[in-house]
MARDOBA-945865 format. One record per residue: residue in three letters; x negated, z negated, y negated of N, C-alpha, C, O in turn. Coordinates in steps of 0.05 Angstrom, whole numbers, padded with zeros to 5 digits, always signed. Each point is the difference from the previous one (the first is absolute). Layout:
REM residues N
ALAXZYXZYXZYXZY
...
This chain:
REM residues 111
UNK-00432-00997-00168-00012-00026-00002-00002-00012+00028+00016+00006+00018
UNK-00036-00021-00014-00005-00012+00027+00018-00024+00004-00001-00020-00015
UNK+00018+00022+00035+00020-00021+00006-00012-00027+00007+00014-00021-00003
UNK-00039+00020+00012-00011-00026+00008-00005-00019-00024-00003-00024+00005
UNK+00003+00035-00029-00003-00018-00024+00027-00010-00010+00001-00020-00014
UNK+00021+00033+00021+00026-00007-00010+00015-00018+00019+00019+00007+00013
UNK-00029-00032-00012+00010-00020+00019+00016-00022-00013+00009-00018+00014
UNK-00007+00018-00040+00013-00022-00015+00030+00006-00005+00008+00024+00001
UNK+00007-00045-00006+00028+00002-00007+00004-00015-00026-00012-00021-00004
UNK+00029+00031-00013+00006-00014-00025+00030+00001-00006+00015+00017+00010
UNK-00007-00035-00027+00027+00000-00011-00003+00002-00030-00014-00016-00013
UNK+00028+00035+00001+00000+00004-00029+00027-00010-00010+00021+00008+00010
UNK-00022-00026-00030+00025-00008-00013+00001+00017-00026-00014-00005-00019
UNK+00032+00024+00020+00003+00019-00022+00023-00009-00019+00021-00007+00009
UNK-00027+00007-00035+00019-00009-00019+00016+00024-00011-00011+00021-00005
UNK+00036-00026+00000+00017+00019-00014+00014-00016-00022+00011-00021+00005
UNK-00012+00032-00029+00013-00013-00023-00011-00027-00005+00014-00018-00011
UNK-00039+00013+00017-00015-00025-00005+00013-00025+00013-00009-00022-00006
UNK+00028+00025+00023+00012-00024+00013+00007+00004+00029-00001-00020+00015
UNK+00006+00044-00006+00009+00004+00027-00024+00010+00016-00012+00020-00006
UNK+00004-00035+00027-00022+00007+00016+00009+00009+00028+00018-00012+00012
UNK-00029+00035-00003+00006+00010+00027-00026-00001+00015-00022+00004-00011
UNK+00024-00008+00037-00024-00001+00018-00004+00028+00011+00019+00014+00009
UNK-00044-00005-00009-00008+00025+00012-00023-00008+00020-00020-00011-00009
UNK+00023+00018+00034-00020-00006+00020-00017+00025+00006+00011+00022+00002
UNK-00037-00027+00001-00018+00022+00007-00017-00010+00023-00012-00022-00002
UNK+00010+00037+00023-00020-00006+00021-00019+00024+00000+00006+00022-00009
UNK-00029-00026+00020-00021+00020+00001-00010+00007-00028-00001+00023-00009
UNK-00008-00044-00006-00013+00003-00025-00028-00013+00002-00005-00014+00018
UNK-00012+00021-00038-00026-00013-00001+00001-00019-00024+00005+00008-00023
UNK-00011-00034+00028+00001-00020-00021-00026-00015+00000-00007-00014+00019
UNK-00008+00018-00041-00026-00013-00003+00002-00019-00024+00007+00009-00022
UNK-00012-00035+00026+00001-00018-00022-00024-00019+00001-00010-00007+00022
UNK+00002-00002-00045-00024-00018-00003+00008-00025-00015+00013+00002-00021
UNK-00023-00025+00030+00002-00024-00015-00023-00001-00020-00023+00006+00008
UNK+00029-00013-00033-00021-00002-00020+00001-00026-00014+00022-00012-00004
UNK-00045+00002-00004-00002-00024-00017-00017+00007-00024-00022+00010+00003
UNK+00033-00015-00027-00014+00006-00025-00006-00026-00014+00017-00019+00000
UNK-00040+00017-00012-00008-00023-00016+00008+00006-00029-00010+00019-00012
UNK+00029-00035+00001+00008+00003-00027-00006-00026-00015-00008-00019+00012
UNK+00012+00020-00039-00007-00024-00016+00015-00025+00008-00009-00022-00007
UNK+00032+00024+00020+00016-00023+00007-00003-00007+00030+00014-00018+00010
UNK-00033+00030+00004-00004-00006+00028+00001+00025+00017-00008+00022-00009
UNK+00017-00025+00034+00002+00022+00018+00028+00012+00000+00020-00015-00001
UNK-00019+00041+00003+00026+00014+00002+00000+00016+00026-00018+00017+00004
UNK+00037-00022+00013+00002+00014+00026+00022+00020-00001+00020-00004-00013
UNK-00023+00025+00029+00021+00020+00002-00008+00021+00020-00023+00001+00010
UNK+00041+00017-00004-00005+00022+00019+00009+00026-00013+00019+00001-00015
UNK-00034+00020+00022+00008+00027-00008+00000+00016+00026-00012-00007+00020
UNK+00024+00030-00022+00000+00017+00024+00010+00028-00005+00010+00006-00022
UNK-00012+00010+00042+00012+00027-00001+00014+00006+00026-00009-00008+00022
UNK+00030+00022-00024+00017+00007+00023+00002+00031+00000+00007+00012-00020
UNK-00013+00000+00043+00004+00028+00003+00023+00005+00019+00000-00010+00023
UNK+00020+00025-00033+00023+00007+00016+00001+00030+00005+00006+00015-00018
UNK-00013-00006+00043+00000+00028+00005+00029+00010+00002+00015-00009+00017
UNK-00008+00028-00034+00027+00011+00000+00001+00026-00017-00016+00004-00018
UNK+00036+00012+00024+00006+00023-00017+00026-00005-00015+00007+00016-00018
UNK+00006-00038+00024+00025-00008-00013-00005-00012-00027-00021-00012-00005
UNK+00041+00015-00014-00002-00014-00026+00008-00029+00005+00021-00006+00010
UNK-00038-00012-00019+00005-00029+00003+00009-00012-00027-00010+00008-00021
UNK+00028-00027+00022+00011-00013-00024-00014-00027-00002+00011-00021+00006
UNK-00036+00022-00016-00016-00024-00004-00010+00000-00029-00009+00021-00009
UNK+00010-00044-00004-00008-00001-00028-00017-00026-00005-00003-00016+00018
UNK-00007+00014-00043-00017-00023-00007+00017-00026-00004-00012-00020-00006
UNK+00038+00021+00010+00016-00024-00001+00005-00012+00028+00014-00019+00002
UNK-00026+00031+00018+00005-00007+00028-00020-00020+00010-00021-00005-00012
UNK+00029-00008+00035-00018-00019+00013-00003+00008+00029+00017+00013+00012
UNK-00040-00020+00000-00007+00007+00027-00008-00025+00016-00014-00018-00010
UNK+00024+00017+00035-00008-00021+00018-00011+00014+00025+00012+00019+00010
UNK-00034-00029+00001-00011+00012+00024+00017-00008+00024+00007-00024+00003
UNK+00001+00043+00013+00017-00004+00023+00029+00008-00006+00007+00005-00023
UNK+00009-00006+00044+00028+00007-00003+00015-00027-00005+00000-00018+00017
UNK+00012+00016-00041+00012-00025-00009+00030+00006-00005+00007+00020-00012
UNK+00010-00038+00022+00029+00004-00004+00012-00018-00021+00024+00001-00006
UNK-00041-00018-00007+00010-00019-00020+00011+00015-00025-00010+00021-00007
UNK+00030-00033-00005+00010+00011-00025-00020-00006-00022-00017-00018+00003
UNK+00018+00033-00025-00020-00003-00021+00006-00025-00016+00020-00002-00013
UNK-00039-00017+00014-00002-00023-00017-00030-00005-00002-00012-00010+00019
UNK+00000+00017-00042-00029+00000-00002-00012-00026+00007-00020-00001+00015
UNK+00030-00021-00025-00012-00026+00006+00002-00007+00029-00019-00011+00012
UNK+00041+00017+00001+00002-00006+00029-00018+00018+00017-00011-00008+00019
UNK+00009+00034-00027-00018+00018+00014-00029-00010-00002-00015+00002+00019
UNK+00007-00011-00043-00027-00008-00005-00007-00026+00016-00023-00004+00007
UNK+00044-00012-00001-00005-00024+00017-00006+00008+00029-00015-00014+00013
UNK+00027+00036-00004-00003+00008+00028-00021+00021+00005-00012+00001+00022
UNK+00008+00017-00041-00017+00024+00004-00019+00004-00023+00003-00013-00022
UNK-00022+00030+00026-00017+00009-00022+00014+00024-00013+00004+00020+00013
UNK+00004-00023-00038+00016+00020-00013-00017+00014-00021-00015-00012-00015
UNK+00016+00039+00015-00015+00016-00018+00019+00014-00019+00022+00008+00008
UNK-00031-00004-00033+00015+00016-00020-00012+00027-00001-00025+00003-00001
UNK+00041+00018+00000-00009+00027-00002-00009+00005-00028+00014-00005-00020
UNK-00039+00014+00017-00011+00006-00027-00005+00029-00005-00004+00009-00023
UNK+00003+00007+00044-00003+00029-00003+00012+00015+00024+00000-00010+00022
UNK+00010+00034-00028+00011+00017+00021-00010+00028-00005+00005+00012-00021
UNK-00021-00001+00040-00011+00027-00002+00013+00017+00021-00001-00005+00024
UNK+00014+00027-00033+00013+00019+00018-00020+00022+00007-00006+00017-00017
UNK-00005-00018+00041-00020+00019+00009+00011+00017+00023-00013+00004+00020
UNK+00038+00006-00023+00012+00015+00022-00007+00029+00000+00007+00014+00019
UNK-00023-00005-00038-00008+00028+00000-00027+00002+00015-00016-00018-00001
UNK+00012+00041+00014-00025+00004+00015+00003-00006+00029+00022-00002+00011
UNK-00045+00000+00003+00000-00002+00029+00005-00028+00010+00006-00003+00024
UNK-00009-00018-00040+00005-00028+00009+00020-00013-00018-00007-00017-00017
UNK+00033+00024+00020+00021-00011-00018+00003-00030+00005+00004-00010+00022
UNK-00004-00005-00045+00003-00029+00002+00006-00012-00028-00004+00013-00020
UNK+00013-00038+00020+00002-00016-00024-00022-00021+00002-00006-00011+00021
UNK-00006+00005-00044-00019-00022-00002+00011-00020-00019+00005+00006-00024
UNK-00001-00031+00034+00013-00021-00016-00021-00021-00006-00013-00011+00019
UNK+00009+00004-00044-00018-00022-00008+00016-00025-00004+00021+00000-00012
UNK-00032-00022+00024+00015-00026-00002-00019-00022-00009-00025+00002+00004
UNK+00036-00023-00015-00014-00024-00007+00017-00024+00006+00024+00001+00000
UNK-00037-00024+00005+00015-00024+00006+00009-00014-00025+00013-00021+00001
């Protein structure tokens, strides 16, 4: 994979036993996210979706119960406090693509 695209850093808050969160830092990832506005019957609904590509051959412990913040963050996990300070994304999909010539994980996120 071309290193010039992997310029982003993220912090993953990984949950264990639905209550204990640990921080996992990644640098040299590709993070693409889009702000979207949808017209629904009650007005406008705003949100963001995105995808994160993490080039690695290692097994990563990331699941759909986890949260992602762009950048290296040292804050302890408190969802409401993190949302006040940062744009917080929820992991909605995890694709393990470590087989083949371009080993990576692809993580789908939404706000």
